[in-house]
All heavy atoms as a GROMACS GRO file, in nm:
protein
  605
    1MET      N    1  -4.170  10.565   4.309
    1MET     CA    2  -4.284  10.492   4.265
    1MET      C    3  -4.395  10.495   4.369
    1MET      O    4  -4.365  10.504   4.485
    1MET     CB    5  -4.245  10.345   4.243
    1MET     CG    6  -4.170  10.319   4.118
    1MET     SD    7  -4.219  10.155   4.067
    1MET     CE    8  -4.150  10.155   3.905
    2ILE      N    9  -4.513  10.486   4.323
    2ILE     CA   10  -4.629  10.483   4.413
    2ILE      C   11  -4.706  10.354   4.385
    2ILE      O   12  -4.697  10.297   4.276
    2ILE     CB   13  -4.722  10.606   4.392
    2ILE    CG1   14  -4.774  10.613   4.248
    2ILE    CG2   15  -4.653  10.733   4.431
    2ILE    CD1   16  -4.881  10.714   4.229
    3GLY      N   17  -4.771  10.304   4.484
    3GLY     CA   18  -4.851  10.185   4.468
    3GLY      C   19  -4.998  10.226   4.467
    3GLY      O   20  -5.035  10.329   4.519
    4SER      N   21  -5.078  10.138   4.408
    4SER     CA   22  -5.218  10.162   4.412
    4SER      C   23  -5.286  10.033   4.455
    4SER      O   24  -5.226   9.928   4.463
    4SER     CB   25  -5.272  10.207   4.277
    4SER     OG   26  -5.265  10.100   4.184
    5ASP      N   27  -5.411  10.043   4.485
    5ASP     CA   28  -5.491   9.924   4.519
    5ASP      C   29  -5.487   9.833   4.402
    5ASP      O   30  -5.528   9.866   4.289
    5ASP     CB   31  -5.634   9.970   4.555
    5ASP     CG   32  -5.724   9.855   4.592
    5ASP    OD1   33  -5.689   9.738   4.568
    5ASP    OD2   34  -5.833   9.887   4.644
    6SER      N   35  -5.438   9.711   4.421
    6SER     CA   36  -5.422   9.618   4.306
    6SER      C   37  -5.556   9.577   4.245
    6SER      O   38  -5.559   9.523   4.135
    6SER     CB   39  -5.344   9.495   4.350
    6SER     OG   40  -5.414   9.427   4.454
    7SER      N   41  -5.668   9.606   4.314
    7SER     CA   42  -5.800   9.572   4.255
    7SER      C   43  -5.846   9.680   4.156
    7SER      O   44  -5.944   9.658   4.084
    7SER     CB   45  -5.903   9.552   4.367
    7SER     OG   46  -5.930   9.676   4.430
    8LEU      N   47  -5.779   9.795   4.156
    8LEU     CA   48  -5.815   9.902   4.062
    8LEU      C   49  -5.764   9.871   3.923
    8LEU      O   50  -5.644   9.846   3.906
    8LEU     CB   51  -5.761  10.038   4.106
    8LEU     CG   52  -5.821  10.102   4.227
    8LEU    CD1   53  -5.744  10.227   4.265
    8LEU    CD2   54  -5.964  10.140   4.200
    9PRO      N   55  -5.847   9.876   3.822
    9PRO     CA   56  -5.796   9.854   3.686
    9PRO      C   57  -5.712   9.975   3.647
    9PRO      O   58  -5.734  10.085   3.692
    9PRO     CB   59  -5.920   9.842   3.600
    9PRO     CG   60  -6.037   9.885   3.684
    9PRO     CD   61  -5.992   9.890   3.827
   10GLN      N   62  -5.614   9.946   3.558
   10GLN     CA   63  -5.523  10.050   3.509
   10GLN      C   64  -5.601  10.167   3.450
   10GLN      O   65  -5.563  10.283   3.469
   10GLN     CB   66  -5.427   9.994   3.411
   10GLN     CG   67  -5.319  10.089   3.367
   10GLN     CD   68  -5.223  10.025   3.274
   10GLN    OE1   69  -5.251  10.012   3.155
   10GLN    NE2   70  -5.109   9.984   3.324
   11ASP      N   71  -5.709  10.140   3.380
   11ASP     CA   72  -5.790  10.248   3.316
   11ASP      C   73  -5.844  10.342   3.421
   11ASP      O   74  -5.850  10.464   3.400
   11ASP     CB   75  -5.909  10.189   3.238
   11ASP     CG   76  -5.864  10.117   3.112
   11ASP    OD1   77  -5.746  10.134   3.074
   11ASP    OD2   78  -5.945  10.047   3.056
   12ALA      N   79  -5.877  10.292   3.542
   12ALA     CA   80  -5.928  10.378   3.648
   12ALA      C   81  -5.820  10.470   3.702
   12ALA      O   82  -5.843  10.585   3.736
   12ALA     CB   83  -5.987  10.293   3.760
   13VAL      N   84  -5.697  10.418   3.715
   13VAL     CA   85  -5.581  10.494   3.763
   13VAL      C   86  -5.554  10.608   3.663
   13VAL      O   87  -5.537  10.725   3.702
   13VAL     CB   88  -5.462  10.405   3.789
   13VAL    CG1   89  -5.338  10.488   3.824
   13VAL    CG2   90  -5.488  10.303   3.895
   14VAL      N   91  -5.549  10.573   3.538
   14VAL     CA   92  -5.522  10.670   3.433
   14VAL      C   93  -5.632  10.779   3.428
   14VAL      O   94  -5.601  10.896   3.421
   14VAL     CB   95  -5.502  10.604   3.294
   14VAL    CG1   96  -5.494  10.706   3.183
   14VAL    CG2   97  -5.382  10.514   3.294
   15ALA      N   98  -5.754  10.739   3.439
   15ALA     CA   99  -5.867  10.830   3.438
   15ALA      C  100  -5.862  10.925   3.560
   15ALA      O  101  -5.890  11.045   3.548
   15ALA     CB  102  -6.002  10.756   3.441
   16TYR      N  103  -5.820  10.874   3.675
   16TYR     CA  104  -5.807  10.958   3.792
   16TYR      C  105  -5.703  11.069   3.769
   16TYR      O  106  -5.731  11.186   3.795
   16TYR     CB  107  -5.764  10.871   3.913
   16TYR     CG  108  -5.734  10.948   4.036
   16TYR    CD1  109  -5.833  11.001   4.115
   16TYR    CD2  110  -5.600  10.971   4.073
   16TYR    CE1  111  -5.802  11.076   4.230
   16TYR    CE2  112  -5.567  11.043   4.185
   16TYR     CZ  113  -5.669  11.098   4.262
   16TYR     OH  114  -5.640  11.171   4.376
   17TYR      N  115  -5.586  11.032   3.725
   17TYR     CA  116  -5.479  11.131   3.701
   17TYR      C  117  -5.516  11.228   3.588
   17TYR      O  118  -5.488  11.345   3.590
   17TYR     CB  119  -5.344  11.068   3.678
   17TYR     CG  120  -5.282  11.022   3.806
   17TYR    CD1  121  -5.281  10.886   3.844
   17TYR    CD2  122  -5.231  11.114   3.899
   17TYR    CE1  123  -5.230  10.846   3.963
   17TYR    CE2  124  -5.177  11.075   4.019
   17TYR     CZ  125  -5.174  10.940   4.050
   17TYR     OH  126  -5.123  10.901   4.172
   18ARG      N  127  -5.581  11.174   3.481
   18ARG     CA  128  -5.627  11.259   3.372
   18ARG      C  129  -5.720  11.369   3.424
   18ARG      O  130  -5.709  11.486   3.388
   18ARG     CB  131  -5.695  11.177   3.264
   18ARG     CG  132  -5.747  11.260   3.147
   18ARG     CD  133  -5.823  11.174   3.050
   18ARG     NE  134  -5.738  11.077   2.985
   18ARG     CZ  135  -5.660  11.100   2.877
   18ARG    NH1  136  -5.660  11.219   2.825
   18ARG    NH2  137  -5.584  11.005   2.827
   19GLY      N  138  -5.813  11.331   3.509
   19GLY     CA  139  -5.910  11.426   3.567
   19GLY      C  140  -5.838  11.533   3.649
   19GLY      O  141  -5.867  11.651   3.635
   20LEU      N  142  -5.742  11.490   3.736
   20LEU     CA  143  -5.663  11.585   3.814
   20LEU      C  144  -5.588  11.684   3.725
   20LEU      O  145  -5.588  11.805   3.751
   20LEU     CB  146  -5.568  11.512   3.904
   20LEU     CG  147  -5.619  11.441   4.023
   20LEU    CD1  148  -5.506  11.367   4.098
   20LEU    CD2  149  -5.692  11.538   4.119
   21LEU      N  150  -5.526  11.632   3.621
   21LEU     CA  151  -5.446  11.717   3.534
   21LEU      C  152  -5.536  11.815   3.457
   21LEU      O  153  -5.502  11.937   3.449
   21LEU     CB  154  -5.367  11.632   3.435
   21LEU     CG  155  -5.254  11.551   3.498
   21LEU    CD1  156  -5.210  11.439   3.404
   21LEU    CD2  157  -5.139  11.642   3.534
   22GLU      N  158  -5.645  11.768   3.403
   22GLU     CA  159  -5.734  11.856   3.329
   22GLU      C  160  -5.791  11.963   3.416
   22GLU      O  161  -5.802  12.080   3.378
   22GLU     CB  162  -5.843  11.776   3.262
   22GLU     CG  163  -5.788  11.697   3.143
   22GLU     CD  164  -5.893  11.603   3.079
   22GLU    OE1  165  -5.996  11.576   3.142
   22GLU    OE2  166  -5.860  11.551   2.969
   23GLU      N  167  -5.830  11.928   3.538
   23GLU     CA  168  -5.883  12.029   3.634
   23GLU      C  169  -5.778  12.128   3.672
   23GLU      O  170  -5.809  12.246   3.698
   23GLU     CB  171  -5.935  11.960   3.762
   23GLU     CG  172  -6.064  11.887   3.741
   23GLU     CD  173  -6.108  11.814   3.869
   23GLU    OE1  174  -6.069  11.854   3.980
   23GLU    OE2  175  -6.180  11.712   3.853
   24GLY      N  176  -5.651  12.086   3.669
   24GLY     CA  177  -5.541  12.178   3.705
   24GLY      C  178  -5.488  12.260   3.589
   24GLY      O  179  -5.392  12.334   3.603
   25GLY      N  180  -5.553  12.251   3.473
   25GLY     CA  181  -5.514  12.334   3.359
   25GLY      C  182  -5.405  12.271   3.271
   25GLY      O  183  -5.351  12.342   3.183
   26TRP      N  184  -5.373  12.145   3.293
   26TRP     CA  185  -5.271  12.079   3.209
   26TRP      C  186  -5.336  12.037   3.076
   26TRP      O  187  -5.456  12.009   3.070
   26TRP     CB  188  -5.216  11.954   3.278
   26TRP     CG  189  -5.133  11.983   3.400
   26TRP    CD1  190  -5.179  12.023   3.520
   26TRP    CD2  191  -4.995  11.971   3.410
   26TRP    NE1  192  -5.073  12.040   3.606
   26TRP    CE2  193  -4.958  12.005   3.538
   26TRP    CE3  194  -4.894  11.929   3.320
   26TRP    CZ2  195  -4.824  12.001   3.585
   26TRP    CZ3  196  -4.764  11.929   3.365
   26TRP    CH2  197  -4.730  11.964   3.495
   27THR      N  198  -5.257  12.034   2.968
   27THR     CA  199  -5.301  11.986   2.838
   27THR      C  200  -5.257  11.838   2.827
   27THR      O  201  -5.137  11.809   2.827
   27THR     CB  202  -5.239  12.066   2.725
   27THR    OG1  203  -5.274  12.204   2.740
   27THR    CG2  204  -5.283  12.015   2.590
   28VAL      N  205  -5.355  11.750   2.822
   28VAL     CA  206  -5.329  11.608   2.816
   28VAL      C  207  -5.313  11.565   2.669
   28VAL      O  208  -5.395  11.596   2.585
   28VAL     CB  209  -5.442  11.524   2.885
   28VAL    CG1  210  -5.415  11.378   2.871
   28VAL    CG2  211  -5.456  11.570   3.030
   29ALA      N  212  -5.201  11.498   2.640
   29ALA     CA  213  -5.174  11.450   2.505
   29ALA      C  214  -5.271  11.340   2.469
   29ALA      O  215  -5.308  11.258   2.552
   29ALA     CB  216  -5.029  11.399   2.496
   30THR      N  217  -5.314  11.339   2.344
   30THR     CA  218  -5.406  11.238   2.298
   30THR      C  219  -5.337  11.141   2.202
   30THR      O  220  -5.404  11.050   2.154
   30THR     CB  221  -5.524  11.305   2.224
   30THR    OG1  222  -5.472  11.385   2.118
   30THR    CG2  223  -5.606  11.392   2.319
   31ASP      N  224  -5.211  11.156   2.179
   31ASP     CA  225  -5.137  11.066   2.090
   31ASP      C  226  -5.121  10.930   2.155
   31ASP      O  227  -5.132  10.915   2.275
   31ASP     CB  228  -4.996  11.121   2.060
   31ASP     CG  229  -4.998  11.258   1.997
   31ASP    OD1  230  -5.108  11.320   1.993
   31ASP    OD2  231  -4.894  11.304   1.952
   32ASP      N  232  -5.090  10.833   2.071
   32ASP     CA  233  -5.058  10.698   2.125
   32ASP      C  234  -4.915  10.703   2.170
   32ASP      O  235  -4.822  10.704   2.090
   32ASP     CB  236  -5.076  10.593   2.013
   32ASP     CG  237  -5.055  10.452   2.061
   32ASP    OD1  238  -5.071  10.428   2.183
   32ASP    OD2  239  -5.021  10.365   1.979
   33LEU      N  240  -4.894  10.710   2.302
   33LEU     CA  241  -4.763  10.730   2.357
   33LEU      C  242  -4.710  10.599   2.423
   33LEU      O  243  -4.787  10.510   2.452
   33LEU     CB  244  -4.771  10.841   2.464
   33LEU     CG  245  -4.826  10.972   2.416
   33LEU    CD1  246  -4.861  11.058   2.534
   33LEU    CD2  247  -4.727  11.040   2.328
   34ALA      N  248  -4.580  10.596   2.448
   34ALA     CA  249  -4.520  10.482   2.514
   34ALA      C  250  -4.543  10.485   2.665
   34ALA      O  251  -4.512  10.391   2.737
   34ALA     CB  252  -4.370  10.479   2.487
   35VAL      N  253  -4.604  10.594   2.716
   35VAL     CA  254  -4.634  10.604   2.860
   35VAL      C  255  -4.783  10.597   2.876
   35VAL      O  256  -4.860  10.610   2.779
   35VAL     CB  257  -4.579  10.738   2.920
   35VAL    CG1  258  -4.428  10.742   2.911
   35VAL    CG2  259  -4.640  10.856   2.851
   36LEU      N  260  -4.830  10.576   2.997
   36LEU     CA  261  -4.973  10.565   3.021
   36LEU      C  262  -5.044  10.699   3.002
   36LEU      O  263  -5.157  10.705   2.957
   36LEU     CB  264  -4.999  10.518   3.165
   36LEU     CG  265  -4.949  10.376   3.196
   36LEU    CD1  266  -4.975  10.345   3.342
   36LEU    CD2  267  -5.019  10.276   3.106
   37LEU      N  268  -4.978  10.809   3.042
   37LEU     CA  269  -5.038  10.941   3.035
   37LEU      C  270  -4.930  11.046   3.024
   37LEU      O  271  -4.826  11.036   3.095
   37LEU     CB  272  -5.123  10.963   3.163
   37LEU     CG  273  -5.206  11.090   3.172
   37LEU    CD1  274  -5.316  11.090   3.065
   37LEU    CD2  275  -5.270  11.095   3.309
   38CYS      N  276  -4.950  11.144   2.943
   38CYS     CA  277  -4.856  11.255   2.930
   38CYS      C  278  -4.936  11.384   2.923
   38CYS      O  279  -5.038  11.390   2.852
   38CYS     CB  280  -4.765  11.236   2.809
   38CYS     SG  281  -4.631  11.359   2.801
   39ALA      N  282  -4.888  11.486   2.991
   39ALA     CA  283  -4.951  11.617   2.986
   39ALA      C  284  -4.847  11.724   3.002
   39ALA      O  285  -4.738  11.699   3.054
   39ALA     CB  286  -5.058  11.630   3.099
   40ASP      N  287  -4.878  11.843   2.958
   40ASP     CA  288  -4.785  11.952   2.977
   40ASP      C  289  -4.862  12.082   3.014
   40ASP      O  290  -4.980  12.091   2.987
   40ASP     CB  291  -4.692  11.975   2.857
   40ASP     CG  292  -4.763  11.998   2.726
   40ASP    OD1  293  -4.837  12.100   2.721
   40ASP    OD2  294  -4.748  11.920   2.636
   41ARG      N  295  -4.787  12.174   3.073
   41ARG     CA  296  -4.847  12.302   3.117
   41ARG      C  297  -4.734  12.402   3.131
   41ARG      O  298  -4.623  12.370   3.161
   41ARG     CB  299  -4.915  12.281   3.252
   41ARG     CG  300  -4.982  12.408   3.302
   41ARG     CD  301  -5.059  12.388   3.424
   41ARG     NE  302  -5.110  12.520   3.468
   41ARG     CZ  303  -5.149  12.548   3.585
   41ARG    NH1  304  -5.147  12.456   3.680
   41ARG    NH2  305  -5.190  12.669   3.617
   42ARG      N  306  -4.774  12.527   3.105
   42ARG     CA  307  -4.678  12.638   3.121
   42ARG      C  308  -4.678  12.688   3.264
   42ARG      O  309  -4.782  12.712   3.320
   42ARG     CB  310  -4.711  12.754   3.026
   42ARG     CG  311  -4.679  12.717   2.884
   42ARG     CD  312  -4.647  12.844   2.803
   42ARG     NE  313  -4.602  12.805   2.669
   42ARG     CZ  314  -4.479  12.774   2.639
   42ARG    NH1  315  -4.382  12.783   2.730
   42ARG    NH2  316  -4.446  12.738   2.517
   43PHE      N  317  -4.556  12.701   3.317
   43PHE     CA  318  -4.538  12.760   3.447
   43PHE      C  319  -4.432  12.871   3.427
   43PHE      O  320  -4.322  12.840   3.382
   43PHE     CB  321  -4.489  12.661   3.551
   43PHE     CG  322  -4.591  12.557   3.591
   43PHE    CD1  323  -4.603  12.439   3.525
   43PHE    CD2  324  -4.679  12.588   3.695
   43PHE    CE1  325  -4.695  12.344   3.563
   43PHE    CE2  326  -4.775  12.493   3.733
   43PHE     CZ  327  -4.782  12.373   3.666
   44ASP      N  328  -4.464  12.994   3.463
   44ASP     CA  329  -4.372  13.101   3.453
   44ASP      C  330  -4.308  13.107   3.313
   44ASP      O  331  -4.188  13.129   3.299
   44ASP     CB  332  -4.263  13.088   3.561
   44ASP     CG  333  -4.179  13.216   3.578
   44ASP    OD1  334  -4.232  13.327   3.550
   44ASP    OD2  335  -4.065  13.208   3.621
   45GLY      N  336  -4.390  13.084   3.208
   45GLY     CA  337  -4.344  13.092   3.072
   45GLY      C  338  -4.273  12.972   3.022
   45GLY      O  339  -4.229  12.968   2.903
   46GLN      N  340  -4.252  12.867   3.098
   46GLN     CA  341  -4.184  12.749   3.056
   46GLN      C  342  -4.278  12.630   3.056
   46GLN      O  343  -4.352  12.610   3.152
   46GLN     CB  344  -4.064  12.719   3.147
   46GLN     CG  345  -3.990  12.593   3.108
   46GLN     CD  346  -3.876  12.560   3.205
   46GLN    OE1  347  -3.864  12.619   3.310
   46GLN    NE2  348  -3.791  12.471   3.166
   47ARG      N  349  -4.275  12.548   2.950
   47ARG     CA  350  -4.359  12.433   2.944
   47ARG      C  351  -4.295  12.315   3.021
   47ARG      O  352  -4.181  12.279   2.996
   47ARG     CB  353  -4.387  12.391   2.797
   47ARG     CG  354  -4.500  12.294   2.787
   47ARG     CD  355  -4.556  12.284   2.650
   47ARG     NE  356  -4.451  12.244   2.556
   47ARG     CZ  357  -4.475  12.205   2.431
   47ARG    NH1  358  -4.598  12.199   2.385
   47ARG    NH2  359  -4.376  12.170   2.354
   48VAL      N  360  -4.372  12.257   3.112
   48VAL     CA  361  -4.328  12.146   3.196
   48VAL      C  362  -4.405  12.020   3.156
   48VAL      O  363  -4.521  12.028   3.123
   48VAL     CB  364  -4.356  12.181   3.346
   48VAL    CG1  365  -4.320  12.070   3.438
   48VAL    CG2  366  -4.276  12.311   3.382
   49ARG      N  367  -4.340  11.904   3.166
   49ARG     CA  368  -4.404  11.779   3.127
   49ARG      C  369  -4.430  11.686   3.246
   49ARG      O  370  -4.348  11.674   3.336
   49ARG     CB  371  -4.314  11.708   3.027
   49ARG     CG  372  -4.374  11.573   2.980
   49ARG     CD  373  -4.280  11.505   2.884
   49ARG     NE  374  -4.156  11.472   2.943
   49ARG     CZ  375  -4.036  11.478   2.879
   49ARG    NH1  376  -4.029  11.514   2.757
   49ARG    NH2  377  -3.927  11.446   2.945
   50PHE      N  378  -4.547  11.627   3.247
   50PHE     CA  379  -4.587  11.527   3.347
   50PHE      C  380  -4.609  11.395   3.272
   50PHE      O  381  -4.671  11.391   3.168
   50PHE     CB  382  -4.722  11.568   3.410
   50PHE     CG  383  -4.785  11.461   3.493
   50PHE    CD1  384  -4.768  11.452   3.629
   50PHE    CD2  385  -4.862  11.362   3.433
   50PHE    CE1  386  -4.824  11.349   3.703
   50PHE    CE2  387  -4.921  11.259   3.506
   50PHE     CZ  388  -4.902  11.253   3.643
   51THR      N  389  -4.553  11.287   3.327
   51THR     CA  390  -4.580  11.157   3.269
   51THR      C  391  -4.618  11.058   3.381
   51THR      O  392  -4.568  11.070   3.493
   51THR     CB  393  -4.458  11.101   3.191
   51THR    OG1  394  -4.339  11.106   3.272
   51THR    CG2  395  -4.436  11.176   3.064
   52LEU      N  396  -4.705  10.964   3.347
   52LEU     CA  397  -4.739  10.852   3.434
   52LEU      C  398  -4.695  10.726   3.361
   52LEU      O  399  -4.736  10.699   3.250
   52LEU     CB  400  -4.892  10.849   3.455
   52LEU     CG  401  -4.947  10.730   3.532
   52LEU    CD1  402  -4.898  10.731   3.674
   52LEU    CD2  403  -5.100  10.734   3.528
   53HIS      N  404  -4.605  10.653   3.426
   53HIS     CA  405  -4.550  10.528   3.373
   53HIS      C  406  -4.609  10.412   3.454
   53HIS      O  407  -4.639  10.424   3.573
   53HIS     CB  408  -4.397  10.523   3.392
   53HIS     CG  409  -4.327  10.637   3.327
   53HIS    ND1  410  -4.282  10.633   3.199
   53HIS    CD2  411  -4.296  10.761   3.374
   53HIS    CE1  412  -4.220  10.749   3.169
   53HIS    NE2  413  -4.228  10.825   3.274
   54GLY      N  414  -4.624  10.298   3.388
   54GLY     CA  415  -4.672  10.179   3.456
   54GLY      C  416  -4.685  10.066   3.356
   54GLY      O  417  -4.663  10.083   3.238
   55SER      N  418  -4.726   9.949   3.407
   55SER     CA  419  -4.745   9.837   3.319
   55SER      C  420  -4.873   9.764   3.362
   55SER      O  421  -4.919   9.776   3.479
   55SER     CB  422  -4.626   9.743   3.321
   55SER     OG  423  -4.615   9.683   3.449
   56SER      N  424  -4.927   9.688   3.269
   56SER     CA  425  -5.052   9.615   3.300
   56SER      C  426  -5.035   9.499   3.398
   56SER      O  427  -5.129   9.454   3.451
   56SER     CB  428  -5.116   9.569   3.168
   56SER     OG  429  -5.024   9.483   3.104
   57ASP      N  430  -4.911   9.457   3.417
   57ASP     CA  431  -4.889   9.346   3.508
   57ASP      C  432  -4.848   9.382   3.651
   57ASP      O  433  -4.811   9.298   3.729
   57ASP     CB  434  -4.786   9.251   3.446
   57ASP     CG  435  -4.648   9.315   3.428
   57ASP    OD1  436  -4.643   9.439   3.436
   57ASP    OD2  437  -4.551   9.241   3.404
   58SER      N  438  -4.859   9.510   3.682
   58SER     CA  439  -4.818   9.556   3.815
   58SER      C  440  -4.906   9.673   3.860
   58SER      O  441  -4.936   9.762   3.780
   58SER     CB  442  -4.672   9.599   3.818
   58SER     OG  443  -4.638   9.660   3.940
   59PRO      N  444  -4.945   9.673   3.989
   59PRO     CA  445  -5.024   9.790   4.042
   59PRO      C  446  -4.932   9.908   4.084
   59PRO      O  447  -4.976   9.994   4.156
   59PRO     CB  448  -5.096   9.731   4.158
   59PRO     CG  449  -5.003   9.626   4.211
   59PRO     CD  450  -4.936   9.568   4.089
   60ARG      N  451  -4.807   9.910   4.039
   60ARG     CA  452  -4.712  10.016   4.076
   60ARG      C  453  -4.698  10.113   3.960
   60ARG      O  454  -4.690  10.069   3.844
   60ARG     CB  455  -4.582   9.960   4.119
   60ARG     CG  456  -4.597   9.872   4.243
   60ARG     CD  457  -4.471   9.839   4.311
   60ARG     NE  458  -4.393   9.951   4.362
   60ARG     CZ  459  -4.418  10.021   4.472
   60ARG    NH1  460  -4.523   9.992   4.542
   60ARG    NH2  461  -4.340  10.120   4.510
   61TYR      N  462  -4.693  10.242   3.993
   61TYR     CA  463  -4.685  10.346   3.890
   61TYR      C  464  -4.575  10.446   3.928
   61TYR      O  465  -4.541  10.456   4.045
   61TYR     CB  466  -4.818  10.422   3.879
   61TYR     CG  467  -4.930  10.330   3.837
   61TYR    CD1  468  -5.009  10.268   3.934
   61TYR    CD2  469  -4.954  10.302   3.706
   61TYR    CE1  470  -5.108  10.178   3.899
   61TYR    CE2  471  -5.055  10.214   3.667
   61TYR     CZ  472  -5.132  10.153   3.763
   61TYR     OH  473  -5.230  10.066   3.728
   62GLU      N  474  -4.523  10.512   3.831
   62GLU     CA  475  -4.422  10.613   3.853
   62GLU      C  476  -4.471  10.745   3.791
   62GLU      O  477  -4.507  10.751   3.673
   62GLU     CB  478  -4.292  10.570   3.790
   62GLU     CG  479  -4.178  10.670   3.816
   62GLU     CD  480  -4.048  10.622   3.754
   62GLU    OE1  481  -4.027  10.499   3.749
   62GLU    OE2  482  -3.966  10.707   3.718
   63LEU      N  483  -4.474  10.851   3.874
   63LEU     CA  484  -4.508  10.985   3.828
   63LEU      C  485  -4.379  11.062   3.804
   63LEU      O  486  -4.287  11.053   3.884
   63LEU     CB  487  -4.591  11.060   3.933
   63LEU     CG  488  -4.720  10.995   3.978
   63LEU    CD1  489  -4.783  11.075   4.090
   63LEU    CD2  490  -4.816  10.978   3.863
   64GLU      N  491  -4.374  11.138   3.697
   64GLU     CA  492  -4.255  11.217   3.669
   64GLU      C  493  -4.295  11.356   3.623
   64GLU      O  494  -4.378  11.370   3.532
   64GLU     CB  495  -4.175  11.143   3.559
   64GLU     CG  496  -4.051  11.214   3.517
   64GLU     CD  497  -3.978  11.133   3.409
   64GLU    OE1  498  -4.044  11.084   3.317
   64GLU    OE2  499  -3.854  11.127   3.417
   65VAL      N  500  -4.240  11.459   3.684
   65VAL     CA  501  -4.260  11.596   3.639
   65VAL      C  502  -4.123  11.649   3.602
   65VAL      O  503  -4.031  11.646   3.686
   65VAL     CB  504  -4.324  11.682   3.751
   65VAL    CG1  505  -4.338  11.825   3.706
   65VAL    CG2  506  -4.461  11.623   3.791
   66VAL      N  507  -4.108  11.693   3.479
   66VAL     CA  508  -3.976  11.729   3.429
   66VAL      C  509  -3.979  11.872   3.372
   66VAL      O  510  -4.073  11.911   3.303
   66VAL     CB  511  -3.931  11.633   3.317
   66VAL    CG1  512  -3.797  11.666   3.267
   66VAL    CG2  513  -3.934  11.490   3.367
   67PHE      N  514  -3.871  11.945   3.401
   67PHE     CA  515  -3.851  12.075   3.338
   67PHE      C  516  -3.702  12.089   3.312
   67PHE      O  517  -3.620  12.019   3.371
   67PHE     CB  518  -3.903  12.190   3.423
   67PHE     CG  519  -3.834  12.199   3.558
   67PHE    CD1  520  -3.726  12.282   3.574
   67PHE    CD2  521  -3.879  12.124   3.667
   67PHE    CE1  522  -3.660  12.289   3.697
   67PHE    CE2  523  -3.815  12.131   3.786
   67PHE     CZ  524  -3.704  12.213   3.802
   68ARG      N  525  -3.663  12.176   3.220
   68ARG     CA  526  -3.526  12.196   3.187
   68ARG      C  527  -3.468  12.318   3.260
   68ARG      O  528  -3.530  12.426   3.256
   68ARG     CB  529  -3.510  12.219   3.034
   68ARG     CG  530  -3.559  12.108   2.948
   68ARG     CD  531  -3.448  12.010   2.917
   68ARG     NE  532  -3.326  12.074   2.881
   68ARG     CZ  533  -3.256  12.050   2.772
   68ARG    NH1  534  -3.302  11.960   2.685
   68ARG    NH2  535  -3.145  12.110   2.744
   69PRO      N  536  -3.355  12.304   3.320
   69PRO     CA  537  -3.292  12.423   3.390
   69PRO      C  538  -3.265  12.538   3.293
   69PRO      O  539  -3.262  12.650   3.333
   69PRO     CB  540  -3.165  12.367   3.448
   69PRO     CG  541  -3.179  12.220   3.452
   69PRO     CD  542  -3.279  12.184   3.343
   70ASP      N  543  -3.242  12.505   3.165
   70ASP     CA  544  -3.211  12.609   3.066
   70ASP      C  545  -3.341  12.673   3.013
   70ASP      O  546  -3.337  12.754   2.922
   70ASP     CB  547  -3.127  12.557   2.952
   70ASP     CG  548  -3.198  12.445   2.872
   70ASP    OD1  549  -3.316  12.414   2.898
   70ASP    OD2  550  -3.133  12.386   2.782
   71ARG      N  551  -3.455  12.634   3.075
   71ARG     CA  552  -3.589  12.687   3.045
   71ARG      C  553  -3.637  12.651   2.906
   71ARG      O  554  -3.731  12.709   2.853
   71ARG     CB  555  -3.591  12.840   3.065
   71ARG     CG  556  -3.562  12.879   3.211
   71ARG     CD  557  -3.594  13.019   3.245
   71ARG     NE  558  -3.727  13.063   3.216
   71ARG     CZ  559  -3.831  13.038   3.291
   71ARG    NH1  560  -3.823  12.967   3.397
   71ARG    NH2  561  -3.952  13.088   3.258
   72ARG      N  562  -3.575  12.552   2.842
   72ARG     CA  563  -3.626  12.505   2.711
   72ARG      C  564  -3.754  12.428   2.737
   72ARG      O  565  -3.765  12.352   2.833
   72ARG     CB  566  -3.520  12.421   2.644
   72ARG     CG  567  -3.542  12.410   2.496
   72ARG     CD  568  -3.424  12.351   2.427
   72ARG     NE  569  -3.439  12.205   2.427
   72ARG     CZ  570  -3.340  12.122   2.411
   72ARG    NH1  571  -3.219  12.163   2.394
   72ARG    NH2  572  -3.363  11.994   2.412
   73ASP      N  573  -3.851  12.446   2.652
   73ASP     CA  574  -3.981  12.379   2.669
   73ASP      C  575  -3.969  12.228   2.652
   73ASP      O  576  -3.895  12.176   2.571
   73ASP     CB  577  -4.080  12.430   2.562
   73ASP     CG  578  -4.135  12.565   2.595
   73ASP    OD1  579  -4.116  12.613   2.708
   73ASP    OD2  580  -4.198  12.625   2.507
   74LEU      N  581  -4.044  12.157   2.739
   74LEU     CA  582  -4.062  12.014   2.728
   74LEU      C  583  -4.210  11.986   2.716
   74LEU      O  584  -4.289  12.030   2.796
   74LEU     CB  585  -4.008  11.945   2.851
   74LEU     CG  586  -3.857  11.935   2.864
   74LEU    CD1  587  -3.821  11.875   2.998
   74LEU    CD2  588  -3.797  11.858   2.752
   75GLY      N  589  -4.248  11.914   2.615
   75GLY     CA  590  -4.387  11.875   2.598
   75GLY      C  591  -4.393  11.723   2.578
   75GLY      O  592  -4.297  11.651   2.598
   76CYS      N  593  -4.512  11.676   2.544
   76CYS     CA  594  -4.531  11.534   2.527
   76CYS      C  595  -4.487  11.483   2.391
   76CYS      O  596  -4.484  11.365   2.367
   76CYS     CB  597  -4.676  11.500   2.550
   76CYS     SG  598  -4.722  11.527   2.722
   77THR      N  599  -4.460  11.572   2.298
   77THR     CA  600  -4.425  11.525   2.165
   77THR      C  601  -4.280  11.529   2.142
   77THR      O  602  -4.202  11.593   2.210
   77THR     CB  603  -4.497  11.612   2.057
   77THR    OG1  604  -4.462  11.749   2.081
   77THR    CG2  605  -4.644  11.592   2.061
   0.00000   0.00000   0.00000
């Protein structure tokens, strides 16, 4: 888990990571998801998933980057 400045609104944290992901070539999901942010990108032919978890009552967030050892694609859907 990572912490952020508790004075930062959650929207600002999500916007920051969204910008980083989009600049890095990730495809950010636009669906209404159970996580704050989800994106995926192909690396060496395999789709990898990034998620940002958190809640509105805490300035703590969890970043997760997941891929399958069997090289099966993982996306946000």
